[in-house]
C-alpha positions, -999 to +999 in steps of 0.1 A: +307+567+045+335+585+064+368+590+044+398+601+064+430+619+050+461+616+068+499+615+065+510+580+055+535+570+082+530+539+098+528+555+132+502+581+122+480+553+106+483+532+136+475+561+159+442+569+137+431+534+138+436+532+176+417+564+181+388+552+160+390+517+177+381+532+212+352+552+225+353+586+243+348+569+276+365+537+290+331+518+292+318+527+258+320+503+229+346+510+201+336+536+175+349+515+148+365+481+139+383+463+112+360+445+086+360+409+088+371+390+054+345+390+030+320+410+052+309+436+029+302+408+002+284+388+029+261+418+036+255+423+000+245+388-004+223+388+027+206+420+016+198+408-020+225+430-037+244+400-050+232+365-058+253+334-053+265+335-087+277+369-085+295+362-053+313+334-069+321+358-099+336+382-074+358+356-059+369+344-095+377+380-103+398+385-073+418+354-080+420+357-118+454+352-134+447+358-169+425+381-192+402+354-201+396+345-164+390+383-157+367+387-186+346+354-178+344+367-141+332+400-152+304+387-175+292+365-147+294+393-120+273+415-144+245+390-142+250+370-177+244+336-159+219+348-133+196+365-161+198+331-181+190+310-153+162+334-140+146+332-176+146+294-173+130+296-139+103+320-150+095+294-181+094+263-157+071+282-132+047+292-161+045+258-174+041+243-140+014+268-133-005+260-166-002+223-160-016+224-123-044+246-137-055+218-162-051+191-134-073+211-110-098+225-131-101+196-158-090+192-195-124+198-209-130+235-201-128+247-239-139+215-257-169+234-266-149+256-287-144+228-311-181+219-316-184+188-294-220+196-286-228+202-324-211+171-340-198+145-314-189+121-345-165+145-360-150+159-327-113+162-329-103+153-294-067+156-300-070+191-313-090+201-282-063+187-259-038+207-277-060+240-274-062+232-235-025+226-230-015+254-255+022+255-261+035+242-227+048+209-242+068+228-270+080+254-245+093+227-220+110+210-250+127+242-263+137+247-225+152+212-221+171+217-256+185+251-242+197+233-210+213+205-227+231+229-253+243+248-222+257+219-206+274+205-238+301+232-238+330+211-230+332+224-196+347+256-211+339+278-181+354+253-155+385+250-177+391+287-179+385+291-140+406+261-128+433+262-157+449+232-175+476+210-162+501+201-188+531+175-183+560+175-209+567+137-211+593+119-234+625+099-234+658+113-219+673+142-240+644+147-261+644+184-254+618+185-227+637+210-204+646+231-235+608+234-245+601+240-208+625+272-207+613+284-241+577+284-227+587+300-195+610+326-213+638+319-188+660+293-177+637+276-153+652+241-158+687+230-161+696+218-198+726+195-202+736+170-229+740+144-201+710+123-197+690+121-165+697+159-155+660+166-145+652+142-117+623+160-098+594+174-115+595+212-120+562+232-123+555+266-137+523+286-139+519+303-175+494+322-193+490+305-226+465+323-249+444+335-220+444+301-203+461+295-169+483+263-174+503+246-148+532+231-169+553+204-156+588+195-166+594+155-160+622+134-157+630+112-189+611+080-195+632+049-196+626+013-207+630-012-180+656-036-190+647-060-163 
């Protein structure tokens, strides 16, 4: 890593960049070039420094508008989801390996431990089967429950990332634009006692409780007399 310190004028910076961009000889390749957009992240992903979830978290962090979005992106960037999914993967692989071993080598490997040779009449075959399969079934059921619980979060992560779209709808002169201005904390919409002042949809992006919200002020809803 080379760090250059120079005067901050545009002409000086442009001259330094031009000097770095050409070799000592005319036929030599340039000594340096501008990095492409996302090139360092792409290299980190290709070299296994970041996984796909962490790359997505970095993109979310760069476009975060609220503190909640920033915190969620940082948690994902630190490997919160990656660690959870890797644990699930390891459990699945362990259960699959156990099941394949039973299928390949038979399910009667440990039946003698239950006294089949000594007393076939009182042999507990179900208990023997449980001994062969161990806790695979219970572990897979627990894993399935964890996945279902993870998916039943009402899409909280997606709502934080994408934000909410809220439309203020009501009859004319109901105070929609006044509410819109109050939430915006400025005169974003024209307020008038004359009905029909708002004709077009006005949109505003707000941070409401840490959630990115796109607020829309709409024209008054009128009854159709025809």
